[in-house]
Phi, psi and omega in degrees: 000312181295322179298320178294318177297320180297316180296319180297313182288327177296326177293320182285318183226095183303139184286161173284194182296326179249142177296145181280118182293332178295320179296316180297320178295319178297313181296320179296315179296320179297315180294316179295321177296320178295318179294318179295317178297320178294322179294317179295315179296317179297320178296318180295317179296317179299315181297316180296319180295314180296322179295318179295321179294321179296316179296318179296320180294321181287324177294319180298322179293321179292320181292329181291331180283336183288000000 
């Protein structure tokens, strides 16, 4: 992920003789932030899905007794 970002920005703004450490720090932070956000979103979706399955299962049990 970081490598792809580096290549993209190098095409737009060719680097000087030495790589810019600020850019590398930015790209690393961006990639880590994206991974953390995806993990949080996935956890939330998983929790919501499991909660819905539990509610459906308890309703099904009540309807079977009627």
